[in-house]
N, C-alpha and C positions, 0 to 999 in steps of 0.2 A: 123616668128619664135618667135619674141618678144611678140606676142599676144596670143600664145598658153597657157601659164599658166593662163592668165585671162579667156580665154574660158573654160579651164579645171575647174577653180574655179566656174565659172558660172554654168557649167554643173553639178558639184558636189552639188552646192547649190540648183539646180533645182531637181536633182534626189533624193537627200537625203530626203527632205520632202515628195516627192511623194512615195518613198519606205516606209517611216514611216507611211504615210497615208494608203498605201495599206496593210501594216502589221496590222494596227489598224482595217481596214475593215475586214480582214480575221479573226482576233481574235474576233471581234464583232460578225461576222457570226457564229463562233464556239460557242461563249458564248450564242448567241441567240438560236442556235439549241439545245444546251444542256439544256437550260431553257424552251424550247418550251413546253415540256410536262407539266411543272408547270403552264405556262400561260394557256395552254389548259385546264388543270385541274382546274385552278382558274375560267376560263370562265364557265365550267360545274358546278363548286361549287357555283359560284355566281347565276347562273340560278336555281340551285337546291335549294339554300337558298330562293330565291324568290318564287319558287314553294312550298317549305316547309312552308314558311310564309303564302302563300295563303291557303295551305292545313290546316295550324293551325288555321287561321282566320275563315275559314268556319266551322271548328269543334266546334267553340263556339256556333253559332246559331243552329248547328245540335244537339249539346248536350242539348241545351235548348228545342229543339223540341222533341227529343227522350227520354231524361232523361238518367240516368246512366244505367238502364236496357236495354233500346233500343240501347244505345251506345255499350253495351256488345254484343248484337246480331249483330250489324254492324261490330264490331271488329272481332268477331268470324268468320263471313262469309269471311271477308277480309284475315284473317290468313289462313284459309283453301284454299282460292283462291290463295294466294301467294305460298303455298307449292305445290299445283298442277301445278301452273305456272312454278315453279322452276324445277319440274320433267320433264315437257314437253318442255319448251323453254326459261325459264328465263335466262339461261346461254348463249343463242344464241348470244347476242350482244358481250359479252366478247370473245367467241370462234371465231366468224366471224372477230372481230377486230384483234385478234392475227393472224389468218390465212391470212387475207388480208394484214396485216402489213408485214408479212414474204415475201409475193410475191411482194409487192410494193418495198421493199428494194432490191429485186433482179431484179427489173424493169420488172417483169412478170405481166404486167397490164391485159392481157387477162385472165390469170389464176386467178388473183384477182377478176375479174368480174364474172368468172365462179363460184368461191366460193360463191359470193353473190347470183347468180341465184339459185344455189343448196340450199343455206340457206333459200331462200324464199319458195322453194318447200317443204323443210323439215318443215318450220314453218306452212305451210298450213296443211300438213298431221298430224304432231304431235299436233299442237295446236287445229286442228279440232277434232281429236280423244279425246283429253283431255277435251275439252269443252263439247262434247256429253256425256262422262262418268260422268263428274261432275254434269250435269243436271239430269241424270238418277239416280245417287247414292247419291244425295244431302240429301235425307231423311234419308238414312242409316247412313251417316257420322255424321250428326248433332245429331241424336238421340242416336246412340250406341257408337260412338267414342268420341264425345264432351260432351255428356249428356246435350245438349242444343237444344232441338228439334225444337223450333220455329225460329231458325236461318235459317231454310231450305228455306224460301221465299227469303231472301237476297242472299243466295248462288246460288239459281237457276237463279236469275236475273243476277248475276255476270258471269255465265258460258260462254256466248259468248265473254266476254272480254278476255278470255284465248287465243282464236284464234286470235283476233285483236292484242293483245299485242305481240304475237309471230311474226306476220308480221312486226309490228313496230320495234321490236328488230332486225330483219334482216337488215332493212334499217339503223338503228342507228349504228349497228356494222360495216357496210360497210364504212360509213363516218368516224367512229372512227379509222378504219384501216388506213385511209389516214391522221391520226393525226389531224383531224378537229372535234372539239366538238360543233361547232356553231349550225349545224342543230339539234343535240340532245338537246342542251341547249334551243333553241327557242321553239322546239316542246314540251318540258317539261313545259315551262311557259304557252304556249297556252293551253296545256292539262289541267293544274291545274285551269286556269281561267274558262274554260268551265265546268270542274268538280265541282268547287265551286258553280256556279250558278244553274246548273241542280240538283245537290245533295240537296241543300236547298229547292228548289221549289218542287221537287218530294217527298222529305221526308215529307214535310208539307202536301202535297196532300194525300199521302198514309197513313200517320199517322191518318188523319181524317177518311179515309176509314176503317182503322183497328179499330178505336174506335166505328164506327157504327156496325161493326161485333161483337165487344166486348159487346156492349149493347144487341145484340140479343143472343149471346152465353154465356154471363156471365164470359168470360175470359178476364180480364183486361190487360193481356200481349199481346193480339193481336194488340193493337194500336202501342206499341213500335216495335213489330216484323214486321208489315207491313210498318211502318215508316222507319225501317232499310232497307227493301227491296227497297223502293223508293230512299233512299240515295245511295245505290249501283248502281242504274241505271245511276247515274252521271258518274261513272267510265266507263261504256260501251260507253256512248255518247262521253266523252272526248277522249277516246282512238281511237274512230272512226275518230274524227277530227284530232288527231295527225297522224293517218295513212294516211289520205288524204293529210295532210301538207307534210309529208316525201315523198310521191309519187310525189307531185308537185316539191319539191326540186330536186329529182332524175331526173325528166323530164327536169327541167331547166338546170341541169348539164350534160345532155346526150351528148351534143356536146363535152364538155371537156373530158368526159370519153372516147368517141370514138377517140378523138385526141390522148389521151394517148395510147390507144390500137393500133393505127396506128404506134406509135413510138416503139412498142414492137417488137423487132427483135429476141427474144429468140426462140430457136428451140423447147424447152420443152413445150408440150401442155398436160395438165392434162385432163383425161377423167372424166366423171361424177362419175363413180364407184370409182375412186381414191379419188375424192374430198369427196364423201359421207363417204368413209372409214376414211379419215383424220378428217372429221368433227365429225364423231361419236367418234373416238378415243380422240379427243380434248374435246368434249362436256361431255362425260360420267364422267370423273374425276371431272370436274367443277360442273356438276349437283349434284353428290354425296356429294362433299364437301360443296356446297351451301345449299343443303337440310339439311345436318347434322348441318350446322352452323345456319340455320334459323328455323329448325323444333322445336327448344327449346320452342318457345313461344306457338305453338300449343300443343305440348306435355305437357308443363307446365300447360296450361289451363285445359287439360283433367285430369291430375293428381290432380290439385288444386280443380276442381269441384267434382271429385269423393271423395277425402279425406274430403272436407268440407260437402258434402252431408252425408257422413258416420258419421260426427260429429254433425249432426242434423240441418245443415243450409238448408234453402229452395233455390229453383232455383233463386228466386228474390233476395235473400240476397247475395249469392255468385256471382250472375250476377252483382249486384251493385258494389261489391268490385272490381271485375275484370274490370268493366267498368271504374272505377276511375283510375285504374292502366294503362289500355291501352288508354282510351279516354282522359286522362289528362297528366299523367307523360310521357308515351311513345311518345305522340304527341309532347310534348315540347322537349324531349330528341332527337328526330329525326332531329331537326333543326341543331344543331351543328354536329350531327353524319353524316349528309348528306355530310359534307365536306370530310370526309374520304371515304365515299361511292363514291364520284365523283372523288377523286384523284386516286383511285384504277384503274378504267377503263382507265383513261388518261395515267397512267404510264405503263400499259401493252404493248401498241404498241411500246413505246420508249425503254422499257427494252428488248422487243423482238428484236428490231433493234440493240441494243447494243450487245446482245448475238450473233446475226447473224454475226456482224462485229468483234466479239471477242474483244470488248473494255471493259475490266474489270473495268478500272478506271472510265469510263463514267457510267457504271452500278452502281458502288459503290456510286458515287456522286448523282445519281438519288434516290437511296434508302435512303441515309442519309438525303437529302434535303426534300423528301416527308414525312418521319417520323417526322422530326423536324417541318415541316410546320403544320402537323396534331396536334402535341403536343402543339404548340404555340396557337392553336385555341380551342382544346378540353379541356385542363386543366383549363383555365379561365372560360369556359362555365360551367364546373362541379362545380367549386368553387362558381360561381355566383348562380347556382341552389341551392346549399346547403345554401348559406348565405341569399338568398331572396326567398326561396321556397314558404313559406306561402303567402307573399305579391304578388308574381307573380300569384299564383293560384287565389287569391282574385281579382286581376286585370283582368285576362283573363277569369275566370269563375265566374262571380258575382252571378250566381244562386246557386253556391255550398254553402250550409249552414251546414247541418248535417254531410256531408262528408268532411268538410274542414280540421279538424285535421288529418284525415287519408291521404288526398291528400297532405297536407304539409309534413307529416312524410315520405311519399313515395318519394317525391321530394328530401328531405334531405338524406334519406338512399340510394337512387338510383343514386346519383350524380356521383359516381365512374364508373357506367356503361357507361357513356358518354365517358370517357377517354379510357377505355379498349376495349369497343366495337369498337370505332374508330380505335384503334391501331390494333386490331385483324382483322378487315375488310381490312385495308390497307395492312398488312403483308401477308394476304391471296392472295390479288391481286398481290403483289410483287412476291411471289413464283410462281404464275401462269404465270406472265410475264417472269420469268426466265426459264420457261419451266418445272418446277417441279410441275406437275399437281397432282401427287398422294400424295405429302407431306401434303398439307393442308387437304386432305381427312383423312389421318391417324391422324393428329393432332386433328382435330375436333371430330373424332370418340373416341379417347382416352379421350378428355375433356368432351364429352357428357356423357360417362359412369359415370364418377365421379360426373358430374353435377346432374344426376338423383338420384344417391345414396344420395348425400347431400340434395337435395330438399325433398326427401321422409322423411329423418331423421328430417329435420327442420320443416316439416309440421306435422308429427305425434309425435315424441318424444319431440321436443322443442315447438311445438304448436305455431309457429310464424306467422301463417296465411299468408297474402300477402307478409310479409317481408321475408319469407322463399324463395319465388320466386325471390325476389330482390337479396338476398345474394347468392343464387345458381347461378344466372346469372352473377353476378360480378365474382364469382369464375371461371365459365366457360370461360369468356372473358379473365381473367388474365392468365389462363392456356394455352389457345390458343395463346395468345400474346407471352408467354414465349417459347412455343414449336416452333412457327413460327420464332421468333427471333433467336433461336439457329440454326434452319435450314438455314435461310438466311446467318448467320455468317459462317456456315459450307460451304455453296455453293460458297460464294464470298470471304471467308477468310478475314473478316473485323469485326470490332466492332463499334457499334453506339456510337457517341460522347455523353457524359452524361451531362456535365455542361450546355451547351446552349440548349440542347434538353429537358431535364427534370428538372434539379435543378433550373435554373434561372426562367423558367415559373412558377414553383411551388411557389417560393418565391414571385415573382411579383403578382401571383394570390392570395396568402394568404393576402398580403397587400391590394390588390384590394377588396377582400371579406370583410375585416375588415372595410375599408373606406366606401364601399357601405352600409353596415349594419348600421354603425354609422350615416351616412348622412340620410338614410331612417328613422331611429328611431327619429331623430330630426325633420325632415320635416313632418313626419306622424302626429305628435302632433298638428301641425299648419294647415296643408292643406289636410290631409286625405291620404288614401292608394294609390289611383291612381297616384296623382302627386308625392308623395314621392317615389313610386316604379320607376317611369320614371327617376326622378332625381338621385336616387340611382344607377340605371343601367348606366346612362350617366357618373356619377362621377367614377364608377367602371371601365368603358372602358378607360377613360382618365388616371386614376391612373395606370392601367395595362400597357398601352402604354408607359407612362413615366418610369415606373419601369423597363420595358423590355429594353428600350434604355439605361437607367441609369446604369443598371447592365450588360450592353453589351451582352444581350441575343440576340439582333439583331442590326446590324449596319445600318447606314443611307444608305450605298451602297446597302445592302440587301433590305431595304425598297424600294429603287428606282427601283430595279429589279422586284418588284411585280407589277401586273397589277394596273395601276393608282397610283403607289407608290408615284409619285411626288406630287399628290394631298394630300396624307396623310402627307408628309413632309411639304408641304406648310401650311396646316392647323395647324400642331403642331408648326410650327415656328410663325404663327400668334398669337397663344396662349402663345407664349414665352416658350414653352416646349423644343424647340431645338434651338441651336445656328445656 
């Protein structure tokens, strides 16, 4: 009896730490689960940045091969291709991801796999039909819709890519539905590497072929036109490689997929007709909102070309202006913009799961964190483009001479597009993840009407040329962001935190922009533009990180939760920027 208290004390001393340890593990698992969508989004964003950088790098030699006019043919074909892809199957990954995620959260693994199989069949039928129609109607579209007839060669070469991309999208959506972005991320990087090599090689070969035709026919535009066609062949080859890669991943995971299906003891089995019905009901609103959101660039080019042609510009002149806008500014803008584009598909399955489980608090946290994360990255990117627009253009496009002032002006004027297109893309994905598929469609339709009215006024009455396109696009993205934000607040009954999401990043970015420009100006006098631009960007990144931490826009704990965050903290401590 005398030893009982001692044993009791020993037991309590043993159990208490164990209980605390178990409590810590449970909390850590919950925290890890709640942040998983951000980690997966970061993985996809990192891969997308690598892919965008590769895509940006190969555009430099491609621009040197094709020139601004050839770049315009290349961009025109890609814009038309993207719109047709959106109509046919571009929304497939998002829709499949959402439907698979719903079934996985209910542990209906067989139904999840049936969704995937139906999606593949849908991709083959819809993608194949769209590819065939694109090839047959390419001449009509480029001549009568876009007023850019010689882009027909590039568009016809791109046609098979519509079918291939649809199939790839079904595979990517299936894996994303299981909240794993790694197959998508790796396939994107592989795709861009192949694309870069094939595009440059084929563009050079076909440009020379076009110049031989030009010598016979006396039409100097045939060289850029056929060069653009050679460039688009890189997309077809790279997507084929990506499709083979995704199929190999699927075959490699077949045993795991079968094991999950064997553990599926649910009685509910969906038929093909039910799945196709749900798939169509999910895809249609996403298709319409995606098309409305992305059709602006194609419609803008059609309006821009017609107005400028009416003002006395030749096809070569307005083609050169549009080539600078799409081949330089939008290529650079798409690098930071890809962050929001990647975070959107990663948040859809996690939000879908939170809605299924009726966890409003979890959904609110995901929305707040994803918006804040996007702003932390897009705001400094926009300020950096405005501060060092001209130097960046001279660094990346050294062949640009006569068009340098215009390219620099576009970079500075269009910087805000990065922020608001990033925010509007993300909030559209959030609404889709919440199951509000029609709301982004309504918001985009409303914004698009006002966008076209403003664009036509700025082109004709104000005579702003390409700047009319920039200002109208900024207005469109701002309006979509506001309407989406109001809708999200209404559905979740929450308001986005302002100070750390917007105000602190803006202040830190303004300081960063000033520091980067001052350093660039000083170094440029001694070492020239290339070295000065690199130093200015590096200094800007460091100043922004320090400013963000100093103003408490982000804590060390939040940095640590980011992928490889401990490396960032270690680096900043070595530089003496953190205690």
